[in-house]
C-alpha positions as a Python dict, from the first residue, in 0.01 Angstrom:
ca = {
    (1, 'M'): (0, 0, 0),
    (2, 'G'): (54, -164, -395),
    (3, 'V'): (-36, -490, -564),
    (4, 'R'): (345, -556, -467),
    (5, 'D'): (293, -509, -113),
    (6, 'R'): (-29, -707, -81),
    (7, 'M'): (-23, -1100, -20),
    (8, 'P'): (-367, -1270, -134),
    (9, 'E'): (-541, -1497, 96),
    (10, 'W'): (-451, -1766, -142),
    (11, 'L'): (-66, -1737, -120),
    (12, 'R'): (-64, -1757, 271),
    (13, 'T'): (20, -2087, 382),
    (14, 'S'): (329, -2214, 655),
    (15, 'T'): (618, -2254, 575),
    (16, 'L'): (767, -2445, 916),
    (17, 'G'): (528, -2774, 943),
    (18, 'G'): (515, -3013, 1231),
    (19, 'D'): (706, -3292, 1342),
    (20, 'G'): (739, -3435, 1031),
    (21, 'A'): (883, -3165, 897),
    (22, 'A'): (1113, -3108, 1170),
    (23, 'R'): (1233, -3500, 1117),
    (24, 'V'): (1299, -3417, 733),
    (25, 'R'): (1500, -3138, 852),
    (26, 'R'): (1715, -3317, 1114),
    (27, 'L'): (1801, -3589, 852),
    (28, 'I'): (1887, -3400, 557),
    (29, 'G'): (2102, -3163, 790),
    (30, 'G'): (2264, -3471, 942),
    (31, 'A'): (2343, -3585, 602),
    (32, 'G'): (2514, -3257, 490),
    (33, 'L'): (2286, -3228, 247),
    (34, 'H'): (2076, -2893, 90),
    (35, 'T'): (1729, -2892, -22),
    (36, 'V'): (1576, -2667, -302),
    (37, 'C'): (1299, -2631, -77),
    (38, 'R'): (1499, -2436, 197),
    (39, 'E'): (1784, -2259, -21),
    (40, 'A'): (1488, -2089, -269),
    (41, 'A'): (1257, -2024, 7),
    (42, 'C'): (970, -2273, -142),
    (43, 'P'): (617, -2175, 33),
    (44, 'N'): (494, -2508, 41),
    (45, 'Q'): (788, -2619, 250),
    (46, 'G'): (639, -2685, 536),
    (47, 'R'): (373, -2909, 378),
    (48, 'C'): (581, -3134, 147),
    (49, 'F'): (845, -3188, 471),
    (50, 'D'): (516, -3278, 674),
    (51, 'K'): (443, -3552, 412),
    (52, 'G'): (825, -3643, 413),
    (53, 'T'): (962, -3521, 110),
    (54, 'A'): (1185, -3274, -23),
    (55, 'T'): (1350, -3180, -336),
    (56, 'F'): (1730, -3248, -304),
    (57, 'L'): (1969, -2952, -396),
    (58, 'I'): (2338, -3088, -512),
    (59, 'L'): (2673, -2928, -561),
    (60, 'G'): (2658, -2709, -246),
    (61, 'D'): (2404, -2406, -170),
    (62, 'T'): (2565, -2165, -355),
    (63, 'C'): (2502, -2075, -754),
    (64, 'T'): (2750, -1872, -1000),
    (65, 'R'): (2473, -1704, -1165),
    (66, 'R'): (2248, -1427, -1063),
    (67, 'C'): (1883, -1432, -1175),
    (68, 'A'): (1717, -1161, -1036),
    (69, 'Y'): (1441, -1398, -892),
    (70, 'C'): (1639, -1611, -755),
    (71, 'A'): (1680, -1665, -333),
    (72, 'V'): (1954, -1906, -364),
    (73, 'R'): (2277, -1784, -216),
    (74, 'K'): (2496, -1603, -545),
    (75, 'A'): (2910, -1698, -536),
    (76, 'S'): (3131, -1399, -460),
    (77, 'G'): (3423, -1628, -514),
    (78, 'P'): (3553, -2000, -582),
    (79, 'L'): (3324, -2266, -515),
    (80, 'P'): (3500, -2559, -365),
    (81, 'P'): (3506, -2905, -586),
    (82, 'P'): (3172, -3116, -595),
    (83, 'D'): (3187, -3389, -299),
    (84, 'P'): (3227, -3704, -423),
    (85, 'G'): (2987, -3862, -142),
    (86, 'E'): (2742, -3668, -171),
    (87, 'P'): (2531, -3860, -470),
    (88, 'G'): (2578, -4193, -176),
    (89, 'R'): (2424, -3971, 101),
    (90, 'V'): (2172, -3850, -117),
    (91, 'A'): (2077, -4248, -211),
    (92, 'G'): (2068, -4273, 191),
    (93, 'S'): (1857, -4024, 218),
    (94, 'V'): (1572, -4139, 6),
    (95, 'R'): (1607, -4471, 128),
    (96, 'E'): (1535, -4343, 472),
    (97, 'L'): (1237, -4113, 395),
    (98, 'G'): (1118, -4404, 204),
    (99, 'L'): (1054, -4197, -123),
    (100, 'S'): (893, -4400, -408),
    (101, 'Y'): (966, -4075, -700),
    (102, 'A'): (1258, -3854, -557),
    (103, 'V'): (1342, -3538, -708),
    (104, 'V'): (1698, -3401, -752),
    (105, 'T'): (1786, -3049, -837),
    (106, 'S'): (2126, -2857, -834),
    (107, 'V'): (2247, -2498, -843),
    (108, 'T'): (2413, -2411, -1151),
    (109, 'R'): (2783, -2479, -1130),
    (110, 'D'): (2950, -2243, -1471),
    (111, 'D'): (3270, -2307, -1330),
    (112, 'L'): (3257, -2715, -1340),
    (113, 'P'): (3358, -2822, -1681),
    (114, 'D'): (3061, -3028, -1737),
    (115, 'G'): (2831, -2811, -1550),
    (116, 'G'): (2797, -3073, -1283),
    (117, 'A'): (2615, -3319, -1523),
    (118, 'S'): (2851, -3596, -1361),
    (119, 'A'): (2714, -3533, -1038),
    (120, 'F'): (2356, -3559, -1162),
    (121, 'A'): (2443, -3914, -1331),
    (122, 'D'): (2624, -4065, -1015),
    (123, 'T'): (2319, -3951, -804),
    (124, 'I'): (2041, -4095, -1031),
    (125, 'R'): (2278, -4438, -1012),
    (126, 'E'): (2308, -4414, -662),
    (127, 'I'): (1939, -4384, -612),
    (128, 'R'): (1912, -4669, -830),
    (129, 'S'): (2142, -4894, -660),
    (130, 'Q'): (2010, -4802, -287),
    (131, 'C'): (1663, -4750, -344),
    (132, 'P'): (1555, -4988, -655),
    (133, 'G'): (1201, -4932, -795),
    (134, 'T'): (1213, -4522, -675),
    (135, 'R'): (1147, -4341, -971),
    (136, 'V'): (1404, -4040, -1040),
    (137, 'E'): (1324, -3676, -1137),
    (138, 'V'): (1590, -3432, -1232),
    (139, 'L'): (1588, -3101, -1300),
    (140, 'T'): (1893, -2942, -1461),
    (141, 'P'): (2037, -2623, -1505),
    (142, 'D'): (2126, -2604, -1916),
    (143, 'F'): (2478, -2671, -1860),
    (144, 'G'): (2589, -2370, -2057),
    (145, 'G'): (2414, -2561, -2379),
    (146, 'D'): (2706, -2839, -2372),
    (147, 'A'): (2579, -3189, -2560),
    (148, 'A'): (2836, -3366, -2395),
    (149, 'S'): (2737, -3267, -2063),
    (150, 'L'): (2320, -3341, -2130),
    (151, 'S'): (2436, -3670, -2299),
    (152, 'L'): (2606, -3740, -1904),
    (153, 'V'): (2250, -3752, -1808),
    (154, 'A'): (2067, -3873, -2044),
    (155, 'E'): (2267, -4185, -2031),
    (156, 'A'): (2166, -4221, -1653),
    (157, 'R'): (1833, -4284, -1753),
    (158, 'P'): (1629, -4087, -1550),
    (159, 'D'): (1258, -4111, -1513),
    (160, 'V'): (1140, -3769, -1554),
    (161, 'F'): (1391, -3463, -1722),
    (162, 'N'): (1279, -3096, -1630),
    (163, 'H'): (1496, -2770, -1729),
    (164, 'N'): (1290, -2469, -1634),
    (165, 'I'): (1311, -2169, -1871),
    (166, 'E'): (1111, -1964, -1592),
    (167, 'T'): (974, -1721, -1790),
    (168, 'V'): (891, -1569, -2086),
    (169, 'E'): (1169, -1454, -2380),
    (170, 'R'): (1099, -1096, -2345),
    (171, 'L'): (1199, -1066, -2018),
    (172, 'F'): (1491, -1329, -2020),
    (173, 'P'): (1777, -1065, -2038),
    (174, 'M'): (1651, -880, -1750),
    (175, 'L'): (1620, -1169, -1516),
    (176, 'R'): (1808, -1434, -1628),
    (177, 'P'): (2154, -1267, -1701),
    (178, 'G'): (2368, -1592, -1807),
    (179, 'A'): (2103, -1744, -1991),
    (180, 'S'): (1939, -1824, -2289),
    (181, 'Y'): (1567, -1834, -2371),
    (182, 'R'): (1693, -1987, -2710),
    (183, 'A'): (1977, -2206, -2529),
    (184, 'S'): (1676, -2389, -2253),
    (185, 'L'): (1468, -2468, -2539),
    (186, 'E'): (1723, -2646, -2701),
    (187, 'V'): (1836, -2815, -2428),
    (188, 'L'): (1478, -2988, -2398),
    (189, 'S'): (1484, -3032, -2759),
    (190, 'R'): (1814, -3205, -2764),
    (191, 'F'): (1778, -3442, -2467),
    (192, 'R'): (1441, -3581, -2591),
    (193, 'A'): (1638, -3653, -2896),
    (194, 'M'): (1886, -3845, -2688),
    (195, 'A'): (1644, -4011, -2494),
    (196, 'P'): (1302, -3987, -2688),
    (197, 'G'): (1122, -4275, -2423),
    (198, 'I'): (1203, -4021, -2110),
    (199, 'P'): (934, -3722, -2061),
    (200, 'T'): (1046, -3409, -2068),
    (201, 'K'): (932, -3134, -1824),
    (202, 'S'): (956, -2743, -1764),
    (203, 'G'): (800, -2473, -1574),
    (204, 'M'): (736, -2125, -1554),
    (205, 'M'): (626, -1851, -1342),
    (206, 'L'): (391, -1607, -1372),
    (207, 'G'): (366, -1254, -1202),
    (208, 'L'): (683, -1118, -1352),
    (209, 'G'): (560, -888, -1594),
    (210, 'E'): (469, -1087, -1904),
    (211, 'T'): (180, -1056, -2111),
    (212, 'A'): (-77, -1302, -2218),
    (213, 'A'): (94, -1311, -2562),
    (214, 'D'): (427, -1375, -2394),
    (215, 'T'): (278, -1672, -2191),
    (216, 'R'): (144, -1800, -2470),
    (217, 'D'): (446, -1798, -2742),
    (218, 'A'): (628, -1942, -2456),
    (219, 'L'): (366, -2272, -2416),
    (220, 'A'): (426, -2253, -2796),
    (221, 'G'): (787, -2285, -2792),
    (222, 'L'): (806, -2552, -2515),
    (223, 'R'): (566, -2774, -2703),
    (224, 'D'): (765, -2732, -3012),
    (225, 'A'): (1048, -2827, -2802),
    (226, 'G'): (880, -3177, -2695),
    (227, 'V'): (804, -3088, -2361),
    (228, 'S'): (497, -3294, -2242),
    (229, 'I'): (497, -3167, -1861),
    (230, 'L'): (412, -2856, -1759),
    (231, 'T'): (399, -2647, -1401),
    (232, 'L'): (300, -2291, -1397),
    (233, 'G'): (319, -2079, -1059),
    (234, 'Q'): (306, -1775, -900),
    (235, 'Y'): (632, -1558, -863),
    (236, 'L'): (665, -1439, -496),
    (237, 'M'): (973, -1202, -408),
    (238, 'P'): (1224, -1367, -211),
    (239, 'G'): (1374, -1013, -90),
    (240, 'R'): (1385, -666, -120),
    (241, 'D'): (1712, -684, -384),
    (242, 'H'): (1486, -920, -574),
    (243, 'H'): (1256, -889, -908),
    (244, 'P'): (957, -714, -752),
    (245, 'V'): (595, -885, -827),
    (246, 'D'): (473, -724, -1114),
    (247, 'R'): (108, -850, -996),
    (248, 'F'): (-68, -1188, -855),
    (249, 'V'): (-222, -1428, -1065),
    (250, 'T'): (-608, -1536, -932),
    (251, 'P'): (-640, -1933, -887),
    (252, 'A'): (-882, -1880, -1236),
    (253, 'E'): (-666, -1711, -1422),
    (254, 'F'): (-411, -2041, -1363),
    (255, 'D'): (-716, -2295, -1376),
    (256, 'G'): (-755, -2134, -1752),
    (257, 'W'): (-400, -2138, -1817),
    (258, 'K'): (-414, -2544, -1771),
    (259, 'A'): (-738, -2603, -1952),
    (260, 'E'): (-507, -2365, -2252),
    (261, 'A'): (-220, -2578, -2221),
    (262, 'L'): (-356, -2945, -2198),
    (263, 'A'): (-534, -2820, -2515),
    (264, 'A'): (-238, -2698, -2646),
    (265, 'G'): (-81, -3058, -2622),
    (266, 'F'): (85, -3115, -2290),
    (267, 'Q'): (17, -3405, -2124),
    (268, 'A'): (0, -3332, -1794),
    (269, 'V'): (-12, -2983, -1632),
    (270, 'A'): (8, -2825, -1253),
    (271, 'S'): (-93, -2494, -1266),
    (272, 'G'): (-159, -2294, -984),
    (273, 'P'): (-54, -2000, -758),
    (274, 'L'): (156, -2192, -534),
    (275, 'V'): (274, -2498, -785),
    (276, 'R'): (628, -2503, -810),
    (277, 'S'): (900, -2746, -1020),
    (278, 'S'): (859, -3031, -844),
    (279, 'F'): (529, -2947, -690),
    (280, 'D'): (347, -3327, -631),
    (281, 'A'): (564, -3440, -909),
    (282, 'A'): (486, -3766, -912),
    (283, 'A'): (127, -3718, -939),
    (284, 'S'): (225, -3557, -1273),
    (285, 'F'): (400, -3853, -1388),
    (286, 'E'): (186, -4101, -1306),
    (287, 'S'): (-92, -3877, -1518),
    (288, 'L'): (114, -3985, -1805),
    (289, 'S'): (-47, -4271, -1969),
    (290, 'G'): (83, -4643, -1838),
    (291, 'R'): (290, -4494, -1580),
    (292, 'S'): (287, -4528, -1234),
    (293, 'C'): (531, -4553, -862),
    (294, 'P'): (573, -4803, -631),
    (295, 'G'): (462, -4808, -306),
    (296, 'G'): (602, -4541, -85),
    (297, 'R'): (598, -4141, -21),
    (298, 'S'): (684, -3897, -327),
}
């Protein structure tokens, strides 16, 4: 049995959860919504659902790209247009769950003229309307590098703007066909220029075959782009047709990367084997100087 077939003890976790998780699944399913927690097979799903939290996945459950690491369904034909009622249902679920901090992401929709940016903007505004005081973090695709699409999100004023680079530059062509490492950095730096008061965030998976030098180069690129919040987690192979795990990064190594990232100037860093983009997102936001979330779940 090789390293790809062994699951270290520190990665073993329950994905189902208990009664609290079942309630979240019923509420979201009843609203006709999706979560990245389920669609991307997040290992923290049970824990987060039990706490009454979830990361909403808008614009459907099918992606127009074919990233080699991702469990989300890939498009095999034309996709339906955005559901105009979805932003309101997301906001209603945020209200029902009593969230003080909501995270909204999407599949990539290269088939849409604005890449789905208007759906993000509408969802932010609906949450603000139905849930005054709730903080909203968005995790967006690259919108094909279109500045006008990005500006739609900036004008809606999320509390945190997140766009993940996911991996290092050397591995991008193999793992993220249809995407560009430099374009992703440009999305982050351009958003920061459009909305300088809004923190920007990005994340990477480790264990895909990157070297330490690759990772340091990526961290430097993110800092140059003005990113202040960073997440680092272990890549886990979601199925046999996906890119294999190169190695399992130890908790001690993740601690070392956290220390290095903080020393490099990142203001908030979540780094660990089970860390994901929205992992304890409210805590990362609150760790930024002078920021806090109202009472409620997050």
